[in-house]
C-alpha positions as CSV (number, residue, x, y, z in Angstrom):
1,X,11.7,-49.9,-32.2
2,X,11.9,-46.1,-32.2
3,X,9.5,-43.9,-34.1
4,X,10.2,-40.2,-34.6
5,X,7.2,-38.2,-35.7
6,X,7.7,-34.5,-35.2
7,X,3.9,-33.9,-35.7
8,X,3.3,-35.6,-32.4
9,X,5.3,-33.1,-30.3
10,X,3.5,-30.9,-27.8
11,X,2.1,-27.4,-28.5
12,X,4.9,-25.8,-26.4
13,X,7.5,-27.2,-28.8
14,X,5.8,-25.8,-31.9
15,X,6.9,-22.2,-31.4
16,X,9.2,-22.0,-34.5
17,X,7.2,-24.4,-36.7
18,X,5.2,-21.9,-38.8
19,X,8.2,-21.3,-41.0
20,X,9.1,-25.0,-41.1
21,X,5.6,-26.0,-42.3
22,X,5.7,-23.4,-45.0
23,X,9.0,-24.6,-46.3
24,X,9.2,-26.6,-49.5
25,X,9.4,-30.3,-48.7
26,X,12.0,-32.7,-50.2
27,X,9.4,-33.9,-52.9
28,X,9.1,-30.3,-54.2
29,X,5.7,-29.5,-52.8
30,X,4.9,-26.9,-50.2
31,X,3.5,-28.1,-46.9
32,X,0.4,-26.4,-45.6
33,X,0.1,-24.7,-42.2
34,X,-0.4,-27.3,-39.4
35,X,0.9,-30.2,-41.5
36,X,4.4,-31.6,-41.0
37,X,6.7,-32.5,-43.8
38,X,6.9,-36.2,-44.6
39,X,10.7,-36.0,-44.7
40,X,10.8,-35.5,-40.9
41,X,9.2,-38.8,-40.1
42,X,11.5,-41.8,-39.5
43,X,11.3,-45.4,-38.2
44,X,14.2,-47.4,-36.9
45,X,14.0,-51.2,-36.2
46,X,16.4,-52.8,-33.8
47,X,18.9,-55.5,-34.9
48,X,17.0,-57.9,-32.7
49,X,14.1,-57.7,-35.0
50,X,16.3,-58.6,-38.0
51,X,17.7,-61.6,-36.1
52,X,14.1,-62.7,-35.3
53,X,13.1,-62.4,-38.9
54,X,16.1,-64.5,-40.0
55,X,15.3,-67.2,-37.4
56,X,11.7,-67.4,-38.4
57,X,12.5,-67.7,-42.1
58,X,15.1,-70.4,-41.3
59,X,12.6,-72.3,-39.2
60,X,9.9,-72.0,-42.0
61,X,12.4,-73.3,-44.6
62,X,13.5,-76.3,-42.5
63,X,9.9,-77.2,-41.6
64,X,8.9,-77.0,-45.3
65,X,11.8,-79.3,-46.2
66,X,10.7,-81.8,-43.5
67,X,7.1,-81.7,-44.7
68,X,8.3,-82.3,-48.3
69,X,10.4,-85.3,-47.2
70,X,7.4,-86.8,-45.4
71,X,5.2,-86.2,-48.4
72,X,7.7,-88.0,-50.6
73,X,7.8,-91.0,-48.1
74,X,4.0,-91.1,-48.1
75,X,3.7,-91.0,-51.9
76,X,6.2,-93.8,-52.3
77,X,4.4,-95.9,-49.7
78,X,7.3,-95.9,-47.3
79,X,5.8,-93.7,-44.6
80,X,5.4,-95.8,-41.5
81,X,4.5,-93.6,-38.6
82,X,5.2,-94.9,-35.1
83,X,1.9,-95.0,-33.1
84,X,4.0,-94.9,-29.8
85,X,5.9,-91.7,-30.9
86,X,2.6,-90.2,-32.2
87,X,0.8,-90.8,-28.9
88,X,3.8,-89.5,-26.9
89,X,3.8,-86.3,-29.0
90,X,0.1,-85.8,-28.6
91,X,0.3,-86.2,-24.8
92,X,3.3,-84.0,-24.5
93,X,1.6,-81.3,-26.5
94,X,-1.5,-81.5,-24.4
95,X,0.4,-81.3,-21.2
96,X,2.4,-78.2,-22.4
97,X,-0.8,-76.5,-23.5
98,X,0.3,-76.5,-27.1
99,X,3.0,-73.8,-26.4
100,X,5.6,-75.3,-28.8
């Protein structure tokens, strides 16, 4: 992630800024001295963040579908959990520190 904020630059780089801060901003208002124009700020997110967001939403959707299916089985009286599988899952989770 990259953030560009021209108001965060050092004092040595501000030599030509007095004219810039007095210029009319893109919204049609004049910026006061010492304030940067909002049009100069910019944020960029990497494509990796987009991929992560898609993966998380996909995981959430598949998990919700699984919970709905289990709820339907429970409501119909057909949910028969395996005590062996449940105990294995609990032990596995405890040994891994719950890092799943």
